[in-house]
C-alpha positions as CSV (number, residue, x, y, z in Angstrom):
1,M,0.0,0.0,0.0
2,D,2.8,2.4,0.9
3,F,4.6,1.7,-2.3
4,G,1.5,2.4,-4.5
5,L,0.8,5.7,-2.6
6,G,4.4,6.8,-3.1
7,L,4.3,5.9,-6.7
8,L,1.1,7.8,-7.3
9,T,2.4,10.8,-5.3
10,F,5.8,11.1,-7.0
11,G,4.3,10.2,-10.4
12,T,1.8,13.1,-10.1
13,L,4.5,15.5,-9.0
14,G,6.7,14.4,-11.8
15,F,4.0,14.8,-14.4
16,V,3.2,18.3,-13.1
17,A,6.9,19.3,-13.2
18,V,7.3,18.0,-16.7
19,F,4.1,19.7,-17.9
20,G,5.2,23.0,-16.4
21,Y,8.6,22.8,-18.0
22,I,7.1,22.1,-21.4
23,N,4.6,24.9,-21.0
24,A,7.4,27.4,-20.0
25,R,9.5,26.4,-23.0
26,E,6.5,26.9,-25.4
27,T,5.6,30.2,-23.8
28,E,9.2,31.5,-24.1
29,K,9.3,30.4,-27.8
30,R,6.1,32.2,-28.6
31,R,7.4,35.3,-26.8
32,K,10.6,35.3,-28.8
33,Q,8.7,34.9,-32.1
34,G,6.7,38.1,-31.4
35,G,3.3,36.6,-32.0
36,P,0.0,38.3,-31.2
37,K,-0.6,39.1,-27.6
38,S,-3.7,38.1,-25.6
39,A,-6.7,40.3,-26.2
40,L,-7.2,40.3,-22.4
41,S,-4.0,42.2,-21.7
42,R,-3.9,46.0,-21.9
43,D,-1.1,46.1,-24.5
44,G,-2.7,43.3,-26.5
45,A,-6.0,45.2,-26.7
46,L,-4.1,48.4,-27.7
47,E,-2.2,46.4,-30.4
48,R,-5.5,45.1,-31.9
49,L,-7.1,48.5,-31.8
50,A,-4.1,50.0,-33.6
51,R,-4.2,47.3,-36.2
52,M,-7.9,47.9,-36.8
53,Q,-7.5,51.6,-37.3
54,T,-4.8,51.4,-39.9
55,P,-6.1,50.8,-43.5
56,A,-5.5,47.4,-44.9
57,E,-3.1,47.2,-47.9
């Protein structure tokens, strides 16, 4: 019983750590590429408004 509980505990912690690491890498890669920002952030909303006000070519 103790072995199974330890396995589940450390397996879950390991999964969360790996998932967090992968998420951080992807976030940093997107930030470096200069992709569009979230519409929920202040600078993202301003970026979208500025894009809408400029005439399309």
